[in-house]
N, C-alpha and C positions, 0 to 999 in steps of 0.2 A: 504495499499502500502505498501511495506517495503523502507524502507531508506537504502538505501545504508550503509554496514557496521554490522548491525545489526546482532539477528540472525536466521538467518532461523526457522520457524516450524520444532515443531519432526517430523520422516517422516510414517506416514497414516502406520499402518499394516499392508498392499497389500504387500509394499514398504521393511518392516521389516521383509515379509514370504515368502520374494522370493530369498531374500540373505541371511537369514539362511538359505533356504537347494538347493541356486546352487552348482552343483558340485566342488572341491578343482581344482586345476590349476593345469596339470602333474608338471606342472614346480613354482615349489613353487618361493615364489615371499620374500628370506629375506634382512630387512635393520637394520647398521647398526643401528639406534634410532631409538630409540618407536616410535608406532602414538600414537598423539596428535590426544585429540580435538579439531578444531575448529585454528590444522595445516592445510596446503600444502601438499598436499601430492609431493612426487619430480614426476617430470615429466620420468622419470624409467620408473614409478610403470603404468600399464599400467589399466584404468579403464572402463567399463558400462557403458550402458545404461541402467537404469531398461525396459521395456519392459512395458506401457502401461501410465507413465511417467517421462516422460526426462526432472521435477526435481531434479530429483538424478538418481544418477552414483554411481556405489560401482563394490569392490576393494578386494582383500584374499593378508596382507599383514601380516608379519612374523603369519601367523596363523590365523590372527582374521580377518575377517570379517565384510570392513567399507562401512558404507555410506555417499558417499560424495557428494561437491554441483558442479556441471561438471565446471561452469566454473568459480571458484577459487581453484579446484581440496580438497576445506579446511572438513575437516572430523566430519563428523556434529550431526555423531551414530555409537558407536564401536556397533558390535554383539555379545552377550557372549557364 
């Protein structure tokens, strides 16, 4: 059982593959600040739940694909 505030496990490969292959949005989201691991995305950024795995959500920000924790919106992985 995870303790609040600890790092969440790395996402499974299926989640990474889903995020990597997701189509780019028509209206790109551009933020002035950089996307930082462990930092929450602003509420202005729409995140989408990963199908088949509600433990993860994703977004595309500054042309970077990111996996986030849905409840906190914290970035847990940036996909290259």
